[in-house]
C-alpha positions as CSV (number, residue, x, y, z in Angstrom):
1,M,-55.2,25.3,-0.8
2,A,-57.4,23.7,-3.5
3,D,-57.3,27.0,-5.5
4,R,-53.6,26.4,-6.4
5,V,-54.5,23.1,-8.0
6,L,-57.6,24.4,-9.7
7,D,-55.9,27.5,-11.1
8,A,-53.1,25.3,-12.6
9,E,-55.5,22.8,-14.1
10,S,-57.8,25.6,-15.4
11,L,-54.9,26.7,-17.6
12,H,-55.2,23.3,-19.5
13,R,-59.0,22.9,-19.8
14,E,-62.2,24.9,-19.3
15,H,-64.2,23.5,-16.4
16,L,-68.0,23.4,-16.7
17,V,-68.1,22.5,-13.0
18,I,-65.8,21.5,-10.2
19,S,-67.6,19.8,-7.3
20,L,-66.4,18.7,-3.9
21,S,-66.8,15.0,-3.3
22,G,-65.7,12.6,-0.5
23,A,-66.1,13.1,3.2
24,H,-66.5,16.9,2.9
25,A,-69.6,16.4,0.6
26,Y,-70.9,13.4,2.5
27,G,-71.3,15.1,5.8
28,F,-68.5,13.6,7.8
29,P,-65.2,15.5,7.2
30,S,-62.4,15.4,9.8
31,H,-59.3,17.6,10.1
32,D,-57.3,15.0,8.2
33,S,-59.8,14.3,5.4
34,D,-58.6,14.5,1.8
35,L,-59.9,17.1,-0.6
36,D,-61.6,15.2,-3.4
37,L,-62.4,17.4,-6.4
38,K,-64.4,16.0,-9.3
39,A,-64.8,18.1,-12.4
40,I,-66.4,18.2,-15.9
41,H,-64.6,20.1,-18.6
42,I,-65.5,21.2,-22.2
43,A,-62.9,20.2,-24.7
44,P,-62.1,22.6,-27.7
45,T,-64.4,21.7,-30.5
46,A,-61.4,21.1,-32.9
47,A,-60.3,18.3,-30.6
48,L,-63.6,16.5,-31.2
49,L,-63.8,16.9,-34.9
50,G,-60.7,15.0,-36.0
51,L,-60.3,11.4,-37.1
52,Q,-59.6,10.4,-33.5
53,P,-61.7,12.5,-31.1
54,L,-60.0,12.7,-27.7
55,H,-61.9,12.5,-24.4
56,V,-58.9,12.0,-22.2
57,P,-59.6,12.3,-18.4
58,A,-57.3,14.5,-16.4
59,E,-56.0,13.5,-12.9
60,R,-53.7,15.1,-10.4
61,L,-52.8,14.0,-6.9
62,E,-50.6,16.0,-4.5
63,V,-50.2,16.8,-0.9
64,L,-50.5,20.5,0.1
65,E,-49.9,21.6,3.7
66,G,-50.3,18.0,4.8
67,V,-53.6,17.5,3.0
68,E,-54.0,15.2,0.0
69,V,-55.7,17.0,-2.9
70,D,-57.2,14.6,-5.4
71,Y,-58.4,16.2,-8.6
72,S,-59.9,14.5,-11.6
73,S,-61.9,15.8,-14.6
74,N,-63.8,14.1,-17.5
75,E,-65.0,15.6,-20.7
76,L,-68.6,16.7,-21.1
77,Q,-69.8,14.2,-23.7
78,P,-68.7,11.0,-22.0
79,V,-70.1,12.4,-18.7
80,L,-73.5,13.0,-20.2
81,L,-73.5,9.5,-21.7
82,G,-72.6,8.2,-18.3
83,I,-75.5,10.1,-16.7
84,L,-77.9,8.6,-19.2
85,Q,-76.6,5.2,-18.0
86,G,-77.2,6.1,-14.4
87,N,-73.6,6.8,-13.4
88,G,-74.0,8.4,-9.9
89,N,-70.4,9.7,-9.9
90,Y,-71.2,11.9,-12.8
91,I,-74.7,12.8,-11.7
92,E,-73.4,14.0,-8.4
93,R,-70.9,16.3,-10.1
94,V,-73.8,18.1,-11.7
95,L,-76.4,17.9,-9.0
96,G,-74.3,17.7,-5.8
97,A,-74.7,20.5,-3.3
98,I,-71.1,21.6,-2.9
99,T,-70.0,23.4,-6.1
100,V,-66.5,24.9,-5.9
101,R,-66.4,26.5,-9.4
102,A,-68.9,26.6,-12.3
103,L,-69.8,28.2,-15.5
104,P,-73.2,29.9,-15.8
105,E,-74.3,27.0,-18.1
106,L,-74.4,24.7,-15.2
107,E,-77.7,26.2,-14.1
108,T,-79.3,25.3,-17.4
109,L,-77.8,21.8,-17.4
110,R,-79.1,20.8,-13.9
111,P,-82.8,20.6,-14.9
112,R,-82.0,18.6,-18.0
113,V,-80.0,16.1,-16.0
114,R,-82.8,15.8,-13.5
115,A,-85.2,15.1,-16.4
116,V,-83.1,12.1,-17.6
117,L,-82.7,10.4,-14.2
118,S,-84.0,6.8,-14.3
119,R,-84.0,3.6,-12.4
120,R,-80.7,2.8,-14.0
121,I,-79.1,4.6,-11.1
122,H,-80.0,1.7,-8.9
123,R,-77.4,-0.5,-10.5
124,H,-74.7,2.1,-10.0
125,Y,-75.5,2.8,-6.3
126,R,-75.9,-0.9,-5.5
127,G,-72.6,-1.8,-7.2
128,F,-70.7,1.1,-5.7
129,A,-72.0,0.3,-2.2
130,Q,-71.1,-3.4,-2.6
131,G,-67.6,-2.4,-3.5
132,Q,-67.4,-0.2,-0.4
133,L,-68.8,-3.0,1.7
134,R,-65.9,-5.1,0.6
135,E,-63.5,-2.4,1.6
136,W,-65.2,-2.2,5.1
137,E,-64.8,-6.0,5.3
138,K,-61.1,-5.6,4.6
139,S,-60.8,-3.4,7.7
140,G,-62.3,-6.2,9.8
141,F,-65.6,-4.3,9.8
142,R,-63.8,-1.8,12.1
143,S,-63.4,1.4,10.0
144,V,-66.0,4.0,10.9
145,K,-65.1,5.9,7.7
146,K,-65.6,2.9,5.4
147,L,-68.9,2.0,7.1
148,L,-70.2,5.6,6.6
149,Y,-69.3,5.3,2.9
150,V,-71.5,2.3,2.6
151,L,-74.4,4.0,4.3
152,R,-73.9,7.2,2.3
153,T,-74.0,5.4,-1.0
154,T,-77.0,3.2,-0.2
155,L,-79.0,6.1,1.2
156,T,-78.1,8.6,-1.6
157,G,-79.3,5.9,-4.0
158,T,-82.4,5.2,-2.0
159,H,-83.4,8.9,-1.8
160,A,-82.8,9.5,-5.5
161,L,-84.9,6.5,-6.5
162,R,-87.8,7.5,-4.1
163,T,-87.8,11.3,-4.8
164,G,-85.8,12.0,-7.9
165,E,-83.5,14.3,-5.8
166,V,-79.8,13.8,-5.3
167,E,-78.6,14.3,-1.7
168,T,-75.0,13.4,-1.0
169,D,-74.9,14.5,2.7
170,V,-75.7,11.4,4.7
171,T,-76.6,13.4,7.8
172,A,-79.7,14.6,5.9
173,L,-80.7,11.1,5.1
174,L,-80.2,9.1,8.3
175,E,-83.4,10.0,10.1
176,P,-85.8,9.8,7.1
177,Y,-84.7,6.3,6.3
178,G,-84.4,4.9,9.8
179,F,-80.7,5.1,10.5
180,G,-80.7,7.9,13.1
181,E,-78.3,6.0,15.4
182,A,-75.6,6.6,12.7
183,H,-75.3,10.2,13.8
184,A,-73.1,8.9,16.6
185,L,-70.9,7.4,13.9
186,V,-70.6,10.7,12.1
187,E,-69.5,12.4,15.3
188,R,-66.8,9.7,15.8
189,K,-65.6,10.0,12.2
190,R,-65.3,13.8,12.5
191,R,-62.6,13.2,15.1
192,G,-60.3,11.5,12.6
193,E,-60.0,9.3,9.5
194,R,-58.8,6.2,11.4
195,I,-61.4,6.0,14.1
196,E,-62.6,2.4,14.7
197,L,-65.7,0.6,16.0
198,T,-65.9,-1.5,19.1
199,D,-66.7,-5.2,18.7
200,A,-70.3,-4.6,19.8
201,L,-70.8,-1.7,17.4
202,S,-69.2,-3.6,14.5
203,E,-71.7,-6.5,15.0
204,Q,-74.6,-4.1,15.2
205,W,-73.7,-2.2,12.1
206,Q,-73.1,-5.3,10.1
207,R,-76.7,-6.0,10.6
208,E,-77.7,-2.5,9.9
209,V,-75.8,-2.5,6.6
210,T,-77.7,-5.5,5.5
211,R,-80.9,-3.5,6.2
212,A,-79.5,-0.5,4.3
213,F,-79.1,-2.7,1.2
214,A,-82.7,-3.9,1.7
215,V,-83.9,-0.3,1.9
216,L,-82.1,0.4,-1.4
217,E,-83.8,-2.6,-3.1
218,A,-87.2,-1.5,-1.8
219,A,-86.6,2.0,-3.2
220,D,-85.9,0.6,-6.6
221,A,-89.2,-1.3,-6.6
222,A,-91.2,1.7,-5.5
223,S,-89.2,4.3,-7.5
224,V,-90.8,7.5,-8.9
225,L,-88.3,7.4,-11.7
226,P,-88.9,5.8,-15.1
227,L,-87.1,2.6,-16.0
228,E,-85.0,4.5,-18.5
229,P,-84.5,8.1,-19.7
230,Q,-87.4,9.4,-21.8
231,P,-86.6,10.2,-25.4
232,A,-87.7,13.8,-25.3
233,A,-85.5,14.4,-22.2
234,V,-82.5,12.8,-23.9
235,A,-83.0,15.0,-27.0
236,A,-83.2,18.1,-24.8
237,L,-79.9,17.1,-23.1
238,E,-78.2,16.5,-26.4
239,G,-79.5,19.8,-27.7
240,W,-78.1,21.6,-24.6
241,M,-74.7,20.0,-25.2
242,L,-74.7,21.1,-28.9
243,D,-75.7,24.6,-28.0
244,V,-72.9,24.9,-25.5
245,R,-70.4,23.7,-28.0
246,R,-71.6,26.2,-30.6
247,Q,-71.8,29.1,-28.3
248,R,-68.4,28.7,-26.7
249,F,-66.3,27.3,-29.6
250,G,-68.2,28.0,-32.8
251,A,-70.3,25.7,-35.0
C-alpha cells in the first residue's frame, strides 16, 4: 500500500531515509491507524548552488484501501540544522527503529547524529507534549490515543535525556519510568482509534500525565547529554553532509 506512494514520490526526489512514524512506530497501532511516513531527501546539488537555493518540503496525503497514507519529506540540510537545535521530529527520522527505505549512507549518519544530541531536545519534547496535552484536553480528556501520544512524547524525551538513546516505542518505556499501568491503555488503543476512557480512568491519567511531565523535567536536570552540541561533533556532521553531496552529485 505505502509502496505505491513511495515509488511515485521517489521519481521526484532521492530519499536518504523514509521512516514510519505515528501509532505504528509508537507501539499502539490499530486496524484503522494511519500510515505516517516521514522522509529525508537529498536535493540535486545544482538546486542548492543558485541565487535562491530551494529546500521545499514535499507532502502527500491520500486514502488507499481505506487507510490514510500521510507522506512528508524534508531536504537534508534543514533537517541536520534542525537536529542540531534538538528537533525530535527530525532526530527520530534518523534514529527511529522502523526504517521503511534507506540509502547505505544512513548507517554512517546515525553515529554522527547521536554525537550531536544535546539537552536542546528537552525544549522540543516538552513543547510537543504540551501541544498534545492540549489536544487531549479538547477530547474532554477522553481519547486513549491522544493520551498515549502525550505519554509517548514525554517518555521518549525522558529516555533520550537520561541515556542518549532514542526510543519511540512507548511500550518499551512504560515500565522503566514507572508507568506500567499504561500497558492496559495500549491494549485498549489497539482495538481502534476512537476508544475512550471512563470517568475514573480519565481522572487517574490526568494525574499521571502531570507526573510524566515532572519525570521529563527531572531527566533534563540529570541528563547525560551536553547542554549543546560539541563543536567537533558538529564539524563531523557537516563533513559527512558535504561528502554525501560530492559523492552523489559531484563537487
